[in-house]
C-alpha positions as CSV (number, residue, x, y, z in Angstrom):
1,X,1.9,-3.4,-16.7
2,X,4.0,-2.4,-13.8
3,X,2.2,-0.4,-10.7
4,X,3.9,1.7,-8.0
5,X,3.5,0.8,-4.5
6,X,0.8,3.4,-3.9
7,X,-1.1,2.2,-6.7
8,X,-1.0,-1.6,-5.7
9,X,-2.1,-0.6,-2.1
10,X,-5.0,1.7,-3.3
11,X,-6.4,-1.2,-5.4
12,X,-6.0,-3.7,-2.5
13,X,-7.8,-1.1,-0.1
14,X,-10.4,-0.3,-2.5
15,X,-11.3,-3.9,-3.3
16,X,-12.0,-4.4,0.3
17,X,-14.3,-1.4,0.6
18,X,-12.1,1.5,1.4
19,X,-12.4,4.9,-0.2
20,X,-8.8,6.1,-1.4
21,X,-7.8,9.3,-2.8
22,X,-4.2,10.1,-4.2
23,X,-3.3,13.6,-2.6
24,X,0.2,14.1,-3.4
25,X,3.0,12.1,-5.3
26,X,3.8,9.8,-2.4
27,X,0.4,10.1,0.0
28,X,-3.1,8.7,0.0
29,X,-6.0,9.6,2.0
30,X,-8.1,6.6,3.1
31,X,-11.4,6.2,4.5
32,X,-11.6,2.5,5.9
33,X,-14.9,0.8,7.0
34,X,-15.2,0.2,10.7
35,X,-14.5,-3.5,10.0
36,X,-11.2,-3.0,8.1
37,X,-9.5,-0.2,10.1
38,X,-8.9,-2.4,13.2
39,X,-7.3,-5.0,11.1
40,X,-4.8,-2.4,9.8
41,X,-4.4,-1.0,13.1
42,X,-5.3,2.5,11.8
43,X,-8.1,5.0,12.3
44,X,-11.0,5.1,10.1
45,X,-9.6,8.1,8.4
46,X,-5.8,7.8,7.5
47,X,-3.0,9.6,5.4
48,X,-0.7,7.0,4.2
49,X,2.9,7.9,3.1
50,X,5.0,6.1,0.7
51,X,8.4,7.8,1.2
52,X,11.1,8.0,4.0
53,X,11.3,11.7,3.8
54,X,7.5,12.4,3.1
55,X,6.0,15.8,2.3
56,X,2.7,15.0,3.7
57,X,1.7,15.9,7.4
58,X,0.2,13.7,10.2
59,X,0.9,10.3,8.0
60,X,1.0,6.6,8.7
61,X,4.2,5.0,7.1
62,X,3.1,2.4,4.4
63,X,6.6,1.8,3.0
64,X,7.8,-1.9,2.6
65,X,9.2,-2.1,6.1
66,X,6.2,-0.5,7.7
67,X,4.0,-2.0,10.2
68,X,1.0,-0.9,8.0
69,X,2.4,-3.0,5.2
70,X,2.9,-5.9,7.3
71,X,-0.8,-5.7,8.4
72,X,-2.2,-5.8,4.7
73,X,-1.8,-9.7,5.1
74,X,-4.6,-9.5,7.5
75,X,-7.2,-8.8,4.5
76,X,-6.4,-12.0,2.9
77,X,-6.1,-14.2,6.0
78,X,-9.0,-16.3,4.7
79,X,-7.9,-16.4,1.1
80,X,-5.7,-18.3,-1.1
81,X,-2.0,-17.2,-1.3
82,X,-0.3,-16.4,-4.6
83,X,2.6,-14.4,-5.5
84,X,4.1,-13.5,-9.0
85,X,7.4,-11.9,-9.5
86,X,8.9,-10.7,-13.0
87,X,12.7,-10.1,-13.3
88,X,13.7,-8.1,-16.6
89,X,17.3,-8.8,-17.0
90,X,19.6,-6.2,-18.9
91,X,21.9,-7.2,-21.4
92,X,25.7,-6.9,-20.1
93,X,27.9,-4.4,-22.0
94,X,30.5,-6.6,-23.5
95,X,32.6,-3.8,-25.2
């Protein structure tokens, strides 16, 4: 099953005790516990945007190259590290 970036981040934040609500196609409203918000360098209530030309107002960027995305690693600082990737090649058109 493939998930979008907002879905993955929502799962990670929910796992760590945040309350997450999807408000638009590319936005999440997050209420972070007081011990999590400083790790992510965000206020306890934050709206995350996952697009470069976002339609949501007053947001923190959560794209792959954002400061927020980089700070997610702090949530796993004392945990083991594991990564998984899958590449589904397409067949070349030989005609």
